[in-house]
C-alpha positions as CSV (number, residue, x, y, z in Angstrom):
1,M,-2.7,30.7,28.3
2,A,-4.1,27.3,27.9
3,S,-7.7,28.3,27.1
4,P,-6.9,30.4,24.1
5,D,-4.4,27.8,22.8
6,F,-7.2,25.1,22.9
7,R,-9.6,27.3,21.2
8,I,-7.2,28.5,18.5
9,F,-6.1,24.9,17.9
10,A,-9.8,23.9,17.4
11,G,-10.2,26.7,15.0
12,I,-7.1,25.7,13.0
13,L,-8.4,22.2,12.7
14,A,-11.8,23.5,11.5
15,L,-10.1,25.7,8.9
16,A,-7.8,22.8,7.8
17,F,-10.8,20.6,7.3
18,I,-12.6,23.2,5.2
19,G,-9.4,24.0,3.3
20,L,-8.8,20.3,2.6
21,L,-12.3,19.9,1.2
22,I,-12.2,22.9,-1.0
23,G,-8.6,22.5,-1.9
24,G,-9.0,18.8,-2.8
25,A,-11.8,19.8,-5.2
26,F,-9.6,22.3,-6.9
27,A,-6.7,19.8,-6.9
28,G,-9.0,17.4,-8.8
29,L,-9.9,20.0,-11.3
30,A,-6.3,21.1,-11.8
31,A,-5.0,17.6,-12.2
32,E,-7.8,16.7,-14.7
33,G,-7.2,20.0,-16.6
34,A,-3.5,19.6,-16.7
35,G,-3.8,15.9,-17.8
36,D,-6.0,16.8,-20.8
37,F,-5.4,20.5,-21.3
38,G,-6.2,20.4,-25.0
39,S,-9.6,18.9,-24.5
40,A,-10.4,21.3,-21.7
41,A,-9.4,24.3,-23.9
42,L,-11.5,22.9,-26.7
43,A,-14.5,22.8,-24.4
44,F,-14.8,26.6,-24.8
45,D,-17.2,26.1,-27.7
46,A,-20.7,27.3,-28.7
47,Y,-22.3,24.9,-26.3
48,L,-20.5,26.3,-23.3
49,L,-21.3,29.9,-24.3
50,R,-24.9,29.0,-24.7
51,V,-25.1,27.4,-21.3
52,A,-23.3,30.3,-19.7
53,R,-25.6,32.7,-21.4
54,F,-28.7,30.8,-20.3
55,T,-27.3,30.6,-16.7
56,L,-27.0,34.4,-16.6
57,W,-30.3,35.0,-18.4
58,Q,-32.5,32.9,-16.2
59,A,-30.8,34.3,-13.1
60,A,-31.4,37.9,-14.3
61,L,-35.1,37.2,-15.1
62,S,-35.6,35.3,-11.9
63,T,-34.2,38.2,-9.9
64,I,-36.4,40.8,-11.6
65,L,-39.5,38.7,-11.2
66,S,-38.7,38.0,-7.6
67,V,-37.5,41.5,-6.5
68,L,-40.1,43.8,-8.1
69,P,-43.2,42.1,-6.6
70,A,-41.3,41.7,-3.3
71,L,-40.9,45.5,-3.2
72,L,-44.7,46.0,-3.5
73,V,-45.6,43.2,-1.1
74,A,-43.1,44.4,1.5
75,R,-44.4,47.9,1.3
76,A,-48.0,46.7,1.6
77,L,-47.2,44.7,4.7
78,S,-45.2,47.6,6.1
79,R,-48.1,50.0,5.6
80,H,-50.4,47.7,7.5
81,P,-48.4,46.7,10.6
82,R,-51.4,45.2,12.3
83,F,-54.2,43.2,10.7
84,P,-55.6,39.7,11.3
85,G,-53.4,37.1,9.7
86,R,-50.3,39.2,9.3
87,E,-48.2,36.9,11.4
88,F,-49.5,33.9,9.5
89,V,-48.4,35.6,6.2
90,L,-44.9,36.2,7.5
91,Q,-44.6,32.7,8.8
92,L,-45.8,31.3,5.5
93,F,-43.2,33.4,3.6
94,A,-40.6,31.7,5.8
95,V,-41.6,28.2,4.7
96,P,-40.0,28.2,1.2
97,L,-36.6,28.6,3.0
98,A,-37.2,25.3,4.8
99,L,-38.4,23.3,1.8
100,P,-36.0,21.2,-0.3
101,A,-35.8,22.5,-3.8
102,I,-37.0,19.2,-5.3
103,V,-40.1,19.2,-3.1
104,A,-41.0,22.7,-4.3
105,A,-40.4,21.6,-7.9
106,L,-42.9,18.7,-7.4
107,G,-45.4,21.3,-6.0
108,V,-44.9,23.6,-9.1
109,L,-45.4,20.6,-11.4
110,A,-48.5,19.5,-9.5
111,L,-50.0,22.9,-10.1
112,Y,-48.8,23.9,-13.6
113,G,-47.5,20.7,-15.2
114,N,-49.2,19.0,-18.1
115,A,-51.1,16.8,-15.6
116,G,-51.4,19.5,-12.9
117,Y,-54.4,20.9,-11.2
118,F,-54.6,23.9,-13.5
119,T,-54.2,21.9,-16.8
120,G,-57.8,22.3,-17.7
121,I,-57.9,26.1,-17.1
122,F,-54.6,26.7,-19.0
123,G,-55.7,24.4,-21.8
124,S,-59.0,26.3,-22.3
125,L,-57.2,29.6,-22.2
126,S,-54.6,28.5,-24.7
127,G,-57.1,26.9,-27.0
128,G,-55.4,23.5,-27.0
129,A,-53.6,20.9,-24.9
130,W,-51.5,22.5,-22.1
131,P,-47.8,21.5,-22.8
132,G,-46.7,22.0,-19.2
133,I,-44.0,24.3,-17.9
134,Y,-40.8,22.5,-18.4
135,G,-38.1,24.9,-19.5
136,L,-37.5,28.5,-18.7
137,S,-41.1,29.2,-17.5
138,G,-40.9,26.4,-14.9
139,I,-37.5,27.5,-13.7
140,L,-38.7,31.1,-13.3
141,I,-41.9,30.1,-11.4
142,A,-39.9,27.9,-9.0
143,H,-37.3,30.6,-8.4
144,V,-39.9,33.2,-7.8
145,F,-41.6,30.8,-5.3
146,F,-38.4,30.5,-3.4
147,N,-37.0,34.0,-3.6
148,M,-39.9,36.4,-3.7
149,P,-40.9,35.6,0.0
150,L,-37.2,35.9,1.0
151,A,-36.8,39.3,-0.7
152,T,-40.1,40.4,0.8
153,R,-38.9,39.6,4.3
154,L,-35.6,41.4,3.7
155,F,-37.3,44.5,2.3
156,L,-39.7,44.5,5.2
157,E,-36.8,44.3,7.6
158,A,-35.3,47.4,5.9
159,L,-38.6,49.3,6.1
160,Q,-38.9,48.5,9.8
161,T,-35.6,50.1,10.5
162,I,-37.0,53.6,9.5
163,P,-37.0,55.7,12.7
164,A,-40.4,56.4,14.2
165,D,-39.6,60.2,14.3
166,Q,-39.5,60.2,10.5
167,W,-43.1,58.8,10.4
168,R,-44.1,61.3,13.0
169,L,-42.7,64.2,11.0
170,A,-44.4,62.8,7.8
171,S,-47.7,62.8,9.7
172,Q,-47.2,66.3,10.9
173,L,-46.5,67.5,7.4
174,G,-49.6,65.8,6.1
175,M,-47.8,63.6,3.5
176,D,-49.9,61.4,1.3
177,A,-48.9,57.8,0.4
178,R,-47.0,58.8,-2.7
179,S,-44.9,61.5,-0.9
180,A,-44.3,59.1,2.1
181,F,-43.0,56.5,-0.3
182,R,-40.7,58.9,-2.2
183,L,-39.3,60.7,0.9
184,V,-39.4,58.1,3.7
185,E,-39.8,54.5,2.4
186,W,-37.9,54.6,-0.9
187,P,-34.5,55.7,0.6
188,A,-34.6,52.6,2.9
189,L,-35.6,50.3,0.1
190,R,-33.1,51.8,-2.3
191,Q,-30.3,51.2,0.2
192,S,-31.2,47.5,0.6
193,L,-32.2,46.9,-3.1
194,P,-28.7,46.1,-4.5
195,G,-27.9,43.7,-1.7
196,V,-31.2,41.9,-1.9
197,A,-31.1,41.7,-5.7
198,G,-27.5,40.4,-5.6
199,L,-28.4,37.7,-3.1
200,V,-31.4,36.5,-5.2
201,F,-29.2,36.6,-8.3
202,M,-26.6,34.4,-6.5
203,L,-29.2,31.9,-5.4
204,C,-30.5,31.6,-9.0
205,I,-27.1,31.4,-10.6
206,T,-26.2,28.5,-8.3
207,S,-29.6,26.8,-8.6
208,F,-29.1,23.1,-9.4
209,T,-32.1,21.1,-8.4
210,I,-34.7,23.4,-9.8
211,V,-33.0,23.5,-13.2
212,L,-32.4,19.7,-13.2
213,T,-36.0,18.9,-12.5
214,L,-37.8,21.7,-14.4
215,G,-35.3,22.5,-17.2
216,G,-36.7,19.8,-19.4
217,G,-33.6,19.3,-21.6
218,P,-30.3,20.7,-22.9
219,A,-32.0,23.9,-24.1
220,A,-32.6,25.0,-20.5
221,S,-29.3,23.9,-18.8
222,T,-27.3,26.0,-16.5
223,L,-23.6,25.5,-15.8
224,E,-24.2,23.3,-12.7
225,V,-26.6,21.0,-14.5
226,A,-24.1,20.8,-17.4
227,I,-21.4,19.8,-15.0
228,Y,-23.6,17.0,-13.7
229,Q,-24.5,15.8,-17.2
230,A,-20.8,15.9,-18.3
231,L,-19.8,13.6,-15.4
232,R,-22.8,11.3,-15.0
233,F,-24.1,10.9,-18.5
234,D,-21.4,11.9,-21.0
235,F,-18.4,11.2,-18.8
236,D,-16.4,14.1,-20.3
237,P,-14.1,15.2,-17.5
238,A,-12.4,17.8,-19.7
239,R,-15.7,19.6,-20.4
240,A,-16.6,19.3,-16.7
241,V,-13.4,21.1,-15.7
242,T,-14.1,24.0,-18.0
243,L,-17.7,24.3,-16.9
244,T,-16.7,24.1,-13.2
245,L,-14.0,26.8,-13.5
246,L,-16.5,29.1,-15.3
247,Q,-19.1,28.4,-12.6
248,V,-16.6,29.3,-9.9
249,A,-15.6,32.5,-11.7
250,L,-19.2,33.6,-12.0
251,T,-20.1,32.8,-8.4
252,A,-16.9,34.5,-7.1
253,V,-17.8,37.7,-9.0
254,V,-21.3,37.7,-7.5
255,V,-20.1,37.0,-3.9
256,I,-17.5,39.7,-4.1
257,A,-20.1,42.1,-5.3
258,L,-22.4,41.1,-2.5
259,A,-19.6,41.6,0.0
260,R,-19.1,45.1,-1.3
261,L,-22.8,45.8,-1.0
262,G,-22.9,44.4,2.5
263,A,-25.6,41.8,1.6
264,N,-26.6,39.0,3.9
265,T,-25.5,36.0,1.9
266,T,-27.0,33.4,4.3
267,G,-30.5,34.8,3.5
268,D,-31.7,35.2,7.1
269,A,-34.3,37.8,7.8
270,N,-35.2,38.2,11.5
271,L,-38.1,40.6,11.5
272,P,-38.3,43.0,14.5
273,V,-41.6,44.1,16.1
274,A,-43.4,46.5,13.8
275,P,-42.9,50.1,14.8
276,R,-45.7,52.5,15.6
277,R,-47.0,54.3,12.5
278,Y,-48.3,57.8,12.3
279,L,-49.8,57.6,8.8
280,S,-53.1,55.8,8.0
281,P,-53.6,54.3,4.5
282,G,-56.7,55.5,2.6
283,R,-59.4,53.2,1.5
284,A,-58.2,52.8,-2.1
285,E,-54.6,52.1,-0.9
286,T,-55.9,49.6,1.6
287,I,-57.8,47.6,-1.0
288,M,-54.8,47.6,-3.4
289,N,-52.5,46.5,-0.6
290,A,-54.9,43.7,0.4
291,V,-55.0,42.5,-3.2
292,L,-51.2,42.5,-3.4
293,I,-50.9,40.5,-0.2
294,M,-53.6,38.0,-1.2
295,L,-52.0,37.4,-4.6
296,A,-48.6,36.8,-3.0
297,L,-50.2,34.6,-0.4
298,V,-51.9,32.4,-3.1
299,F,-48.8,32.2,-5.2
300,V,-46.6,31.0,-2.3
301,A,-49.3,28.8,-0.7
302,G,-50.2,27.1,-4.0
303,P,-47.2,24.8,-4.5
304,M,-47.2,23.9,-0.8
305,A,-50.9,22.9,-0.9
306,A,-50.4,21.0,-4.2
307,T,-47.5,19.1,-2.7
308,V,-49.6,18.1,0.3
309,A,-52.6,17.2,-1.8
310,A,-50.6,15.1,-4.3
311,G,-48.7,13.5,-1.5
312,L,-51.8,12.4,0.3
313,Q,-53.2,10.9,-2.9
314,A,-50.1,8.6,-3.0
315,D,-50.2,5.1,-1.5
316,L,-48.2,6.1,1.6
317,A,-48.6,2.7,3.3
318,R,-47.1,0.9,0.3
319,L,-44.3,3.4,0.1
320,A,-43.5,3.0,3.8
321,A,-43.4,-0.8,3.4
322,E,-40.9,-0.6,0.5
323,S,-37.4,-1.6,1.5
324,S,-35.8,1.0,-0.8
325,V,-37.8,3.8,0.8
326,R,-37.0,2.7,4.3
327,Q,-33.3,2.3,3.4
328,A,-33.2,5.7,1.8
329,T,-34.9,7.3,4.8
330,L,-32.5,5.7,7.2
331,T,-29.5,6.7,5.0
332,S,-30.8,10.3,4.8
333,I,-31.3,10.6,8.5
334,V,-27.9,9.1,9.4
335,L,-26.0,11.2,6.9
336,A,-27.9,14.4,7.8
337,F,-27.3,13.7,11.5
338,L,-23.6,13.3,11.0
339,S,-23.4,16.3,8.7
340,A,-25.3,18.5,11.2
341,L,-23.0,17.3,14.0
342,L,-19.9,18.2,12.0
343,A,-21.3,21.6,11.0
344,A,-22.1,22.5,14.6
345,A,-18.6,21.4,15.7
346,L,-16.9,23.4,12.9
347,A,-19.0,26.5,13.7
348,L,-18.2,26.3,17.4
349,S,-14.5,25.8,16.7
350,L,-14.3,28.8,14.5
351,A,-16.3,31.0,16.9
352,M,-14.0,30.0,19.8
353,A,-10.9,30.6,17.8
354,R,-12.0,34.0,16.6
355,R,-12.8,35.2,20.1
356,A,-9.6,33.9,21.5
357,L,-7.5,35.6,18.8
358,A,-9.4,38.8,19.2
359,L,-8.8,38.8,23.0
360,G,-5.1,37.9,22.5
361,R,-4.2,40.7,20.0
362,G,-5.6,43.6,22.1
363,L,-5.4,46.8,20.0
364,R,-3.1,45.3,17.4
365,R,-4.2,44.7,13.8
366,R,-6.0,41.5,13.0
367,T,-3.9,38.6,11.9
368,L,-4.6,36.5,8.8
369,L,-5.7,33.6,11.1
370,E,-8.2,35.7,12.9
371,T,-9.6,37.0,9.6
372,L,-10.0,33.4,8.3
373,T,-11.8,32.3,11.5
374,D,-14.1,35.3,11.2
375,T,-14.9,35.3,7.5
376,G,-13.2,32.2,6.1
377,A,-16.3,30.0,6.3
378,G,-18.2,32.5,4.1
379,F,-15.8,31.7,1.2
380,V,-17.5,28.3,0.8
381,L,-20.4,30.1,-0.7
382,V,-18.2,30.9,-3.7
383,V,-17.9,27.1,-4.5
384,P,-21.4,25.5,-4.8
385,P,-21.8,21.9,-3.6
386,I,-21.9,20.5,-7.2
387,V,-18.6,22.1,-7.9
388,V,-16.9,20.6,-4.8
389,G,-18.5,17.2,-5.7
390,A,-17.3,17.5,-9.3
391,G,-13.7,18.2,-8.2
392,W,-13.5,15.3,-5.8
393,F,-15.3,13.0,-8.3
394,M,-12.5,13.7,-10.8
395,L,-9.8,13.3,-8.2
396,L,-11.1,10.1,-6.6
397,R,-11.8,8.3,-9.8
398,H,-8.1,7.7,-10.2
399,F,-7.9,5.8,-6.9
400,G,-10.9,3.5,-7.0
401,D,-14.7,3.4,-7.0
402,V,-15.9,7.0,-6.5
403,F,-19.4,5.8,-5.5
404,A,-18.1,3.9,-2.5
405,V,-17.1,7.2,-0.8
406,A,-20.6,8.7,-1.3
407,P,-21.5,8.8,2.4
408,V,-18.2,10.5,3.3
409,M,-18.6,13.1,0.6
410,V,-22.2,13.9,1.4
411,V,-21.5,14.4,5.1
412,A,-18.4,16.5,4.5
413,V,-19.7,18.8,1.8
414,N,-23.1,19.3,3.4
415,A,-21.5,20.1,6.7
416,V,-19.1,22.7,5.3
417,M,-21.9,24.3,3.2
418,A,-24.0,24.7,6.4
419,V,-21.2,26.3,8.5
420,P,-22.0,29.9,7.5
421,F,-25.5,29.4,8.7
422,A,-24.5,27.6,11.8
423,I,-22.0,30.4,12.8
424,R,-24.8,32.9,12.8
425,A,-26.5,31.0,15.6
426,V,-23.4,30.0,17.6
427,R,-21.1,33.0,17.5
428,P,-23.3,35.6,19.3
429,A,-23.9,33.2,22.1
430,Y,-20.3,32.2,22.5
431,D,-19.2,35.9,22.4
432,A,-21.7,36.7,25.1
433,S,-20.5,33.8,27.3
434,S,-16.9,34.8,26.8
435,E,-17.7,38.4,27.7
436,R,-19.3,37.3,31.0
437,H,-16.8,34.6,32.1
438,E,-13.5,35.3,30.3
439,R,-11.8,37.0,33.3
440,L,-13.1,34.6,35.8
441,C,-11.9,31.6,33.8
442,A,-8.4,33.2,33.5
443,Q,-8.2,33.8,37.2
444,L,-9.3,30.3,38.2
445,G,-7.3,28.6,35.4
446,I,-10.3,27.0,33.9
447,A,-9.6,26.1,30.2
448,G,-10.0,23.6,27.4
449,W,-12.6,20.9,27.7
450,T,-13.3,21.7,31.3
451,R,-14.3,25.3,30.5
452,L,-16.4,24.2,27.5
453,R,-18.3,21.7,29.6
454,L,-18.8,23.7,32.8
455,I,-18.8,27.3,31.8
456,D,-19.8,27.8,28.1
457,W,-22.0,24.8,27.5
458,P,-25.1,26.0,29.5
459,G,-25.3,29.1,27.3
460,L,-24.5,27.2,24.1
461,K,-26.9,24.3,24.3
462,R,-29.8,26.2,22.6
463,P,-27.7,28.0,19.9
464,L,-25.9,24.7,19.0
465,A,-29.3,22.9,18.9
466,T,-30.5,25.7,16.5
467,A,-27.4,25.3,14.3
468,F,-27.8,21.5,14.4
469,A,-31.5,21.5,13.4
470,F,-31.0,23.9,10.6
471,A,-27.9,22.1,9.2
472,M,-29.7,18.8,9.4
473,A,-32.7,20.2,7.4
474,L,-30.3,21.6,4.8
475,S,-28.5,18.2,4.5
476,L,-31.7,16.2,4.3
477,G,-33.0,18.1,1.3
478,D,-29.7,18.4,-0.6
479,L,-29.4,16.8,-4.0
480,G,-26.2,18.4,-5.2
481,V,-23.5,16.0,-4.0
482,I,-25.6,12.8,-3.9
483,A,-26.6,13.4,-7.5
484,L,-23.0,12.8,-8.5
485,F,-22.1,10.1,-6.0
486,G,-25.4,8.4,-5.5
487,S,-26.0,4.8,-6.8
488,D,-28.3,1.9,-6.2
489,S,-26.4,1.0,-3.1
490,V,-26.3,4.6,-1.6
491,Q,-29.5,6.5,-2.0
492,T,-31.0,9.4,0.0
493,L,-34.6,10.5,-0.1
494,P,-34.0,13.3,-2.6
495,Y,-32.0,10.9,-4.8
496,L,-34.8,8.3,-4.7
497,L,-37.4,11.0,-5.3
498,L,-35.5,12.1,-8.4
499,A,-35.2,8.5,-9.6
500,R,-39.0,8.0,-9.2
501,M,-39.6,11.2,-11.2
502,G,-37.2,10.0,-13.9
503,S,-39.1,6.7,-14.2
504,Y,-42.5,8.6,-14.4
505,R,-43.7,7.2,-11.0
506,T,-45.1,10.6,-10.1
507,A,-47.5,9.3,-7.4
508,D,-44.6,7.8,-5.5
509,A,-42.5,10.9,-6.0
510,A,-45.3,13.0,-4.6
511,G,-45.5,10.8,-1.5
512,L,-41.8,11.0,-1.0
513,A,-41.9,14.7,-1.4
514,L,-44.5,15.0,1.3
515,L,-42.4,13.0,3.7
516,L,-39.2,14.9,2.9
517,G,-40.8,18.3,3.1
518,A,-42.6,17.6,6.4
519,V,-39.4,16.5,8.1
520,C,-37.3,19.4,6.7
521,L,-40.0,21.9,7.7
522,A,-40.3,20.5,11.2
523,L,-36.5,20.7,11.7
524,T,-36.4,24.3,10.4
525,L,-39.3,25.4,12.6
526,A,-37.6,23.8,15.6
527,A,-34.4,25.7,14.7
528,G,-36.4,28.9,14.5
529,R,-38.1,28.3,17.8
530,L,-34.8,27.4,19.5
531,G,-33.2,30.5,18.1
532,R,-36.0,32.8,19.3
533,E,-36.5,31.4,22.8
534,R,-34.0,32.0,25.6
535,P,-33.4,29.6,28.5
536,A,-34.8,30.7,31.8
């Protein structure tokens, strides 16, 4: 039939594009490694082992410091399903997901850095000058800022899946808070704990921007930062190959473990309506839960407030008048727009192909092509953007100026990295449309572009807009690819912000961070609203 053929062809093109991008990166790595195998092998030295050890150590510490408080805060929110400001707390906990990492790093520095708002307090407590938080401490604080709210929302989602009849039975049996936790709440938390901890660990092990801006030097470098330094500063491709392969191996192990645990690797937590409860917390527990929620609220809100305060103190009018800022803003918007457009198209193509293949096979076993259209996009999570960029950097340097292709690489890599998130918005809507109209389209012979325009498009407009807005926010705040391919002629806002930080123009950096964070937050909020609302 024409319609499935069109949809399958679109899916094959999308898979080919993703395969070309990832395969080209590995081809660059393989060619570089084969051309200088001896140097690549010699790169397995004490430095590499130290970087790998620090990568795992900071990820493990970040996971523990994020997950354990999240368990307590999620339970406190779950025990109090209705109180003034609860919805605000949950919305605030969603904001770190929308902030670019470099913006959050500026907020952490504005609070805890050697010139931050808390410098005087920390200096008096330490009995001397406050040295700042560059190094492991800064990395941990920033990672907890990002991941504790995410883990809290995921744990809260798990707690809210507990059936109401279990709470009713606990009330009838007169369970106190400790017994209810042990017999009712802990089983749900224990089931979700490995997946949530694994997800946080993966986010920390692939953290690039946080470590680059807050690491403070070689002593606090992860594998991704070491890859960047090997290519941009040392220009040691052999070492970059070894570091990249080790990074891919570590990430693959974590992603495979997450898949076995059934974890949600895109980090989305859609919270349902709080169920009715049959247990009332006592006075002491209520006070303790209120303290926990307030401490978490202050910790998460602090860097955001510091970012806004520092940004407002900058000379925003002068920044807006600078040609470099205007050019970087325009470049960021254009590249992010193209990247989001490509991500939405790839996600729709894969969703259409998967549905067509599923309808065509009937009761037969799934083919490899259907499996790839279903889960193939998730494999890009194994290869972080900096790894893809490094592979293409080493491949393209043999054919000309690698910095000239910066726009193409930024658009392509950011689009593919956003596909797993975009599919979550597009696939359910397309499957629902197909369920309603598939037989009618077959009977009337409506297929291809005509079907997409007349039949599927009305139900896909909002999900595609959701995917587009979220993908654009991700691309706007990304620093991974542009950090490798950026130059004076091609700069995005994150790249310019990093350059201003490197030249100690902290006021300018704060102003740029405020602008970048506001735009990304607005796009993410728009994506969330589009995803929740339904057309009339």
